C-alpha positions, 0 to 999 in steps of 0.5 A, a space after each residue: 196150887 193153880 189148876 188147869 191152864 192157869 199154871 202155864 198161861 201165867 208166864 207165856 207171851 201172847 204169841 208163844 210161837 218161837 221164830 224159826 232159827 234155821 229158815 228153810 230154802 236158803 238164800 241166793 248165796 246158797 244156790 247150788 251151782 249148775 253144770 258150769 264145772 263140767 263145761 270146761 273139761 268137756 270143751 277140752 275133751 271136744 277140742 282134743 277129739 277134733 285135733 286127733 281126728 284132724 290128724 288121723 284124716 289128713 
């Protein structure tokens, strides 16, 4: 039987590090959306508030 590191070194490649199968950080397609989803409802609320204030003060 082989002793020491010879037993495991025999079948290993020169660079035994595995490539990372799940890279961290994601790409451009994985970027989270900014607050764009909130913009449209806030504009609708602001427009409704302006209309209500306009009707009250006329």
